[in-house]
C-alpha positions in Angstrom: 0.0 0.1 -0.2 1.9 3.3 -0.8 0.1 6.9 0.6 1.0 9.9 -1.1 1.8 12.5 0.4 2.1 16.1 -1.2 4.4 18.6 0.6 3.6 22.4 -0.5 6.7 24.4 -0.5 6.9 28.2 -1.4 4.4 30.4 -1.8 1.5 30.9 -4.5 1.9 33.6 -7.2 -1.6 34.8 -5.4 -0.2 35.5 -2.1 2.8 36.7 -3.9 0.9 39.6 -5.8 -1.0 40.3 -2.1 2.2 40.4 -0.1 3.4 43.2 -2.6 0.4 44.9 -2.7 0.2 45.7 0.8 3.8 46.3 1.2 3.5 49.1 -1.7 0.4 50.7 -0.1 2.6 51.2 3.1 5.4 52.1 1.9 3.3 54.9 0.0 1.6 55.6 3.3 5.2 55.8 5.3 6.9 58.1 2.1 3.4 60.4 2.2 4.1 61.1 5.7 7.7 61.8 6.1 7.7 64.2 2.8 6.2 67.1 4.7 8.6 66.8 7.0 11.7 66.4 4.9 10.6 69.9 3.6 10.4 71.0 7.0 13.7 70.5 7.8 14.9 73.5 6.8 12.6 75.8 8.8 14.3 74.6 12.6 17.5 76.2 11.6 16.2 79.1 10.0 14.3 80.5 13.4 17.8 79.4 15.1 19.7 82.1 12.8 16.2 84.0 13.1 16.6 83.9 16.6 20.9 84.2 17.1 20.7 87.7 14.9 18.0 89.4 16.6 19.9 88.7 19.8 22.9 90.1 18.6 21.1 93.1 17.0 19.7 93.5 20.3 22.8 92.9 22.4 24.5 95.7 20.3 21.8 98.5 20.9 21.6 97.4 24.4 25.5 97.4 25.4 25.4 101.4 24.1 25.4 104.7 26.3 22.2 106.1 27.0 23.1 109.4 28.8 21.7 112.9 28.4 24.2 114.0 25.4 25.7 111.8 22.4 29.0 110.7 23.9 30.8 112.9 21.1 29.2 115.8 22.4 31.8 117.5 25.1 29.0 118.1 27.5 28.7 114.1 27.6 30.0 112.7 30.6 28.1 116.3 33.2 24.8 116.6 31.4 22.0 116.5 34.1 19.2 116.8 31.2 19.0 118.2 27.6 19.9 121.4 28.3 23.2 121.1 28.8 24.0 119.3 25.5 26.2 121.6 23.2 24.7 120.4 20.2 20.9 120.6 19.7 21.0 117.5 17.4 22.6 115.1 20.3 18.6 115.3 22.0 16.8 113.0 19.7 15.8 109.8 21.7 13.1 108.8 19.1 14.4 108.7 15.7 18.0 108.3 13.9 20.9 110.3 14.8 21.0 113.1 12.1 24.3 113.1 11.6 26.5 110.9 9.8 27.2 108.5 11.7 26.8 105.0 10.6 26.6 101.3 11.9 30.1 100.0 11.5 31.7 103.9 11.0 33.4 103.4 7.6 35.3 106.4 6.9 34.6 109.6 6.9 31.4 108.3 9.5 32.1 107.5 12.8 30.3 104.3 14.2 26.5 104.5 16.2 28.0 105.3 19.7 24.7 105.5 21.4 20.8 103.8 21.6 19.2 106.7 20.0 22.2 106.8 16.7 19.8 102.9 16.1 16.5 105.1 16.2 14.5 103.9 12.8 17.1 102.2 11.0 16.8 99.2 9.1 19.0 97.2 6.6 18.0 95.1 3.1 21.3 92.7 3.9 22.8 92.3 7.2 26.6 92.8 7.0 29.2 92.4 9.4 32.2 94.8 10.4 34.3 94.2 7.3 31.2 94.6 4.8 30.8 91.4 3.6 27.5 90.5 3.2 27.4 87.5 5.7 23.9 86.9 5.8 21.9 87.6 2.5 18.3 87.1 2.4 18.2 88.5 6.0 16.3 91.7 6.8 16.4 94.1 10.0 15.2 96.7 11.2 15.6 98.8 14.8 13.0 100.9 16.8 13.6 102.6 19.7 11.0 104.5 21.2 10.4 106.6 24.6 9.5 104.2 27.4 9.6 105.9 30.8 5.5 107.0 31.6 4.7 103.4 30.5 6.9 101.4 32.9 5.9 104.0 35.5 8.6 106.7 35.6 8.0 110.4 35.8 10.0 110.9 33.1 8.9 109.7 29.9 12.8 110.2 28.5 14.1 107.9 31.6 13.9 105.1 29.4 13.7 103.4 25.7 12.1 100.6 24.2 14.4 98.9 21.7 12.7 96.4 19.6 14.7 94.6 17.2 13.0 92.4 13.9 14.8 90.5 11.6 13.0 88.5 8.6 13.6 86.0 6.1 11.2 85.4 3.5 7.7 84.7 5.3 9.7 84.4 8.7 9.6 87.0 11.1 11.0 87.1 14.8 11.4 90.1 17.1 12.6 91.3 20.8 12.3 93.9 22.7 14.6 95.3 25.4 14.4 98.4 27.5 16.9 100.7 28.4 17.6 103.5 31.2 19.4 106.2 31.4 22.6 106.2 33.7 23.6 109.9 33.1 25.9 111.5 33.3 28.0 108.6 33.5 28.9 107.5 30.1 
């Protein structure tokens, strides 16, 4: 008596096709989820650069003196009010200094030397002191405004609000700092 047993080895063509279809649907789903994440992977770098540039510019402005007179004024170290300043243009605290000062003081201009010099300046491209356009495509603006009474002080000119905004394309980042007068010391 002979018993024939047939063992099936491997998979059928129908099973292979079903397997390929299921795996293909899974791979397509995975790729469609990852594609937007890959496209947006540069956004954190852009945000980090915006924050770093904004902090740097705000730090640059906030480290400038805020006295009654422009530091170029002969009475800068002794002035107790705007009236003590020799040159009346040094009393401007809400707009850009009207002299020939520039951010990096490239000859014949001298560099910005007080908070008010930054006034309402903006730059289409952010340069470094050597004049190279290291951060092409970024724009920056600085707004300086009186803020004494808003901070509860009796004299509106005793404090300044400094807002720095840096942009690239649709991304924008702003920081605001406050600077208090400590005149007549520089």
